[in-house]
C-alpha positions in Angstrom: 63.5 46.0 227.8 65.7 43.2 229.1 64.5 40.8 231.9 67.4 42.0 234.1 66.3 45.6 233.8 62.7 44.6 234.6 63.8 42.6 237.7 66.0 45.4 238.9 63.1 47.9 238.5 60.7 45.5 240.3 63.3 45.1 243.1 63.7 48.8 243.5 59.9 49.2 243.7 59.6 46.5 246.5 62.4 48.2 248.5 60.7 51.6 248.1 57.4 50.2 249.3 59.1 48.5 252.3 60.8 51.8 253.2 57.5 53.6 253.1 55.9 51.0 255.3 58.7 51.1 257.8 58.6 54.9 257.8 54.8 54.8 258.4 55.1 52.3 261.3 58.4 53.5 262.7 57.9 57.2 262.3 61.0 59.2 263.2 59.0 61.9 265.0 57.7 59.6 267.6 58.2 62.2 270.2 55.4 64.1 268.5 53.2 61.0 268.1 53.1 60.1 271.8 53.9 62.5 274.6 55.4 61.0 277.8 55.7 63.3 280.8 55.6 63.4 284.5 52.9 65.8 285.9 52.8 66.1 289.7 52.9 62.5 291.0 51.7 60.9 287.8 53.2 59.6 284.6 51.0 60.8 281.8 50.9 59.2 278.3 49.2 61.3 275.6 48.5 59.6 272.3 49.2 62.5 269.9 48.1 61.6 266.3 44.7 63.4 266.3 44.5 63.5 262.5 44.7 59.7 262.5 42.4 59.5 265.5 45.4 58.6 267.6 45.8 55.2 265.8 48.5 53.2 267.5 51.7 52.4 265.5 54.8 50.5 266.3 56.8 53.6 267.1 54.3 54.6 269.7 54.3 51.1 271.2 58.1 51.2 271.4 58.1 54.4 273.3 55.2 53.7 275.7 56.3 50.2 276.8 59.8 51.1 278.2 58.4 54.2 279.8 55.7 52.3 281.6 58.3 49.8 282.9 60.5 52.8 284.0 57.6 54.5 285.8 56.6 51.3 287.5 60.0 51.3 289.3 60.2 55.1 289.8 59.4 56.0 293.4 58.4 59.5 292.4 55.6 58.2 290.1 52.5 57.0 292.0 50.1 56.4 289.1 49.8 56.4 285.3 47.3 58.3 283.2 46.8 57.6 279.5 44.7 59.9 277.3 44.3 60.9 273.6 44.8 64.3 272.1 42.5 66.2 269.8 39.1 65.8 271.4 37.7 63.2 269.0 39.4 60.0 269.9 41.2 58.2 272.7 42.6 55.7 270.2 40.6 54.5 267.2 42.7 51.3 266.8 46.0 50.0 265.6 47.7 51.1 262.4 46.2 48.1 260.5 46.7 49.5 257.1 50.4 49.6 257.5 50.4 46.0 259.0 48.6 44.6 255.9 51.1 46.4 253.6 53.9 44.8 255.5 52.2 41.4 255.5 51.8 41.4 251.7 55.6 41.9 251.4 56.5 39.4 254.1 58.1 42.1 256.1 58.7 41.2 259.8 57.0 44.4 260.9 53.7 42.6 260.5 54.8 40.1 263.1 56.6 42.7 265.3 53.5 45.0 265.6 51.2 42.4 267.1 53.9 40.8 269.3 55.0 44.2 270.8 51.4 45.4 271.1 50.4 42.3 273.0 53.4 42.6 275.3 52.3 46.2 276.0 48.7 45.0 276.7 50.1 42.4 279.2 52.2 45.1 280.9 49.0 47.2 281.4 47.1 44.2 282.7 49.7 43.4 285.3 50.7 46.9 286.2 51.6 47.4 289.8 50.6 51.0 290.1 47.2 52.5 289.5 46.6 52.9 285.8 43.8 55.3 284.6 42.7 55.4 281.0 40.6 58.5 280.1 38.7 57.0 277.1 37.1 60.3 276.1 36.2 59.7 272.5 36.5 56.9 269.9 38.0 53.8 271.5 38.3 50.7 269.3 40.7 47.8 268.6 44.2 48.9 269.7 42.7 51.6 271.8 40.7 49.0 273.8 44.0 47.2 274.4 45.5 50.3 275.9 42.7 50.8 278.3 40.5 47.8 279.1 43.2 45.8 280.9 44.1 48.7 283.2 42.6 49.1 286.7 40.5 52.1 285.8 38.7 53.1 282.6 36.9 56.4 282.6 34.2 56.9 279.9 32.5 60.2 278.9 29.5 61.1 276.8 31.9 61.2 273.8 33.1 57.7 274.2 32.4 55.4 271.3 33.5 51.8 272.0 33.6 48.9 269.5 35.5 45.8 268.5 34.7 45.9 264.7 37.4 43.4 263.6 35.1 40.7 262.1 34.2 43.4 259.4 37.9 43.5 258.3 38.7 39.8 258.3 40.4 39.9 261.7 39.1 39.0 265.2 38.7 41.1 268.4 42.3 40.9 269.6 44.4 42.9 272.1 43.0 40.6 274.8 39.4 40.6 273.6 39.4 36.8 274.2 39.9 37.6 277.9 37.6 40.6 278.7 34.7 39.9 276.3 33.6 36.5 277.7 33.7 38.1 281.2 31.0 40.6 280.4 27.4 39.9 281.5 25.7 36.9 279.9 26.4 36.6 276.1 27.1 40.4 275.7 30.7 39.8 274.9 30.0 37.4 272.1 27.4 39.7 270.7 29.8 42.7 270.7 32.6 40.5 269.2 30.6 39.1 266.3 28.5 42.1 265.4 30.9 44.9 266.2 28.0 46.7 267.9 28.9 50.3 269.1 28.5 51.3 272.7 28.3 55.0 273.4 28.8 57.2 276.5 27.4 55.8 279.8 26.6 52.5 278.1 30.3 51.7 278.0 30.1 51.8 281.8 26.9 49.8 282.0 28.3 47.1 279.8 31.2 46.7 282.1 33.9 47.9 279.7 34.5 51.2 281.7 34.8 51.4 285.4 33.6 55.0 285.7 31.6 57.7 283.8 32.7 61.4 284.1 31.3 64.2 281.8 33.9 65.2 279.2 34.0 68.9 280.5 35.0 67.6 283.9 37.9 65.4 282.7 40.5 68.2 283.1 39.5 68.7 286.7 39.6 64.9 287.3 43.1 64.7 285.9 44.3 67.6 288.1 42.9 65.8 291.2 44.6 62.6 290.2 48.1 64.0 289.5 47.9 65.8 292.9 47.4 62.5 294.8 50.5 61.6 296.9 51.3 57.9 297.2 47.7 56.9 296.5 46.4 53.4 297.1 44.1 51.8 294.6 41.2 52.8 296.9 42.4 56.4 297.0 42.3 56.6 293.2 38.9 55.0 293.2 37.6 57.5 295.7 38.6 60.4 293.4 37.0 58.7 290.4 33.8 57.9 292.4 33.5 61.6 293.5 33.8 62.9 290.0 31.3 60.3 288.8 28.8 61.3 291.4 29.1 64.9 290.1 28.3 63.7 286.5 24.6 63.2 286.1 24.4 63.4 282.3 22.3 60.6 280.9 22.0 58.9 284.3 18.2 58.5 283.7 18.6 56.9 280.3 18.4 53.1 280.3 21.2 51.0 278.9 20.7 50.9 275.1 20.7 47.1 275.1 18.7 46.7 278.2 15.5 45.7 276.4 17.5 43.2 274.3 19.7 41.5 276.9 17.3 38.6 277.4 17.2 38.1 273.6 21.0 38.4 273.3 21.6 35.9 276.1 19.2 33.4 274.4 20.1 34.0 270.7 23.9 34.1 271.1 23.9 31.1 273.4 25.2 28.6 270.8 28.3 26.5 270.4 28.8 27.5 266.8 28.3 30.6 264.5 25.8 28.5 262.5 23.9 28.0 265.7 23.7 31.7 266.4 22.5 32.5 262.9 19.9 29.7 263.1 18.7 31.2 266.4 18.4 34.6 264.9 16.5 33.4 261.8 14.1 31.3 263.9 13.4 34.2 266.2 12.4 36.6 263.4 12.0 39.7 265.6 13.2 43.0 264.2 16.2 42.9 266.5 17.1 39.4 265.5 16.7 40.2 261.8 19.0 43.2 262.1 21.7 41.1 263.8 21.4 38.4 261.2 21.8 41.0 258.5 24.9 42.4 260.2 26.5 39.0 260.5 25.8 38.2 256.9 28.3 41.0 256.0 31.1 39.8 258.3 34.0 37.5 257.3 32.8 33.9 257.9 36.3 32.9 258.8 36.7 35.7 261.3 33.4 34.8 263.0 34.4 31.2 263.4 37.8 32.2 264.8 36.1 34.7 267.1 33.6 32.3 268.6 36.3 29.8 269.4 38.6 32.5 270.7 36.0 33.5 273.3 35.1 29.9 274.2 38.8 29.2 275.0 39.4 32.7 276.5 36.7 32.3 279.1 38.9 29.9 281.2 42.3 31.4 280.3 44.5 34.0 282.0 45.2 37.2 280.1 48.7 35.9 279.3 47.4 32.6 277.8 44.8 34.6 275.8 47.5 36.9 274.3 49.6 33.9 273.3 46.6 32.4 271.6 45.7 35.6 269.9 49.2 36.1 268.5 48.8 32.7 266.9 45.5 33.8 265.3 47.1 37.0 264.0 49.7 35.0 262.1 47.0 32.7 260.7 45.1 35.8 259.5 48.3 37.2 258.0 48.6 34.1 255.9 45.0 34.1 254.8 42.9 36.2 252.4 40.2 37.9 254.4 42.3 40.3 256.5 43.8 41.9 253.4 40.5 42.0 251.6 38.7 43.5 254.6 41.2 46.3 255.1 41.0 47.0 251.3 37.2 47.2 251.3 36.8 49.2 254.6 40.0 51.3 254.9 41.6 51.6 251.5 39.1 51.6 248.6 36.2 52.1 251.1 33.7 50.4 248.8 32.4 48.4 251.8 32.0 45.3 249.6 34.6 42.7 250.7 34.8 39.5 248.8 35.4 36.9 251.5 37.1 33.6 250.8 35.5 31.2 251.7 32.3 33.2 251.3 30.1 30.9 253.5 30.4 29.3 256.9 29.7 25.9 255.4 32.9 26.0 253.3 35.1 26.4 256.4 36.4 23.2 257.8 36.7 22.7 261.5 40.3 21.6 260.9 41.2 24.9 259.3 39.9 26.7 262.3 41.7 24.4 264.7 45.0 24.9 262.7 44.8 28.6 263.4 45.1 28.0 267.1 48.2 25.7 266.9 51.5 26.5 268.5 54.0 28.5 266.4 56.9 26.8 268.3 59.8 29.1 268.5 57.7 31.9 267.0 55.1 31.8 269.8 54.6 35.0 271.8 56.7 35.0 275.0 55.5 37.1 277.9 
């Protein structure tokens, strides 16, 4: 076979793969993937990919963003409610698999996804009308970005919250650098590095949710919300407070991390990832050993980026954090670990990523600093 024929076949294969990725991230039936409707006095967003646990793709972002902007100016819409379809998930994250496929081929979709997702996150964080996220089910990564920056976040006993990005060679993005360091003590850094999962009422106790309402009462809550006429923030809060008071499930159970908070504040109080790991090893308690074992499986590069991200983010505005995080995404897209993490966890599912570098010691401070550098014209503009 001639070299020309081989090149032509290779080119056709690349074009076919790009078309598949674009089809995946820019699905033509977006109307089915996200439902946007006015119910009573509320604009209601329903994430509608239940088989994919409502994972957020670029098409959905490109429908939600302009609709939120439109509702913000619409005098007939008094508040916005966002929820997930299917009963299992609010939103289990962004469509990361498609992002890495695009990244491998140098397709701009890899850049566009993060850029437009973060612009949406900022819109939610600065929204002028009451914004209520009903996080009834799995809420991770991109799903956290659609909820945590809004004024109200309602958890249920079915809520499962986590920022598991260090396990896939990324970092807790979508504004994680803003909200995580603002949680109590060193809880944010603990959640960011370990990917620890919070469930049910603990999502409220941790400060991620603003309210807890039992899942079976969510429909009644939603009805009361859409019936509100020209509500103030406090009017919405009163309705949420009332439904929370009627939800006694697990109220007597202590916060799952309550007994460990003193240890978390002490062990994760370090200026470096190496310092955290040294604290855990010195402590030697069963809890410390378990966290050390968890961290040993995470991407060393991701952990270094994450710690610095939260250090910087603690004194930044949400907008400054999102600009910083976009720079970090582009550094990750150029690296090795993000692709390897997605392969090991989401594609092959062998759960055995081969990180490069494989140890913290091999990562220079300069390489970490470089990931935070301005992209010039390519920087995120909010």
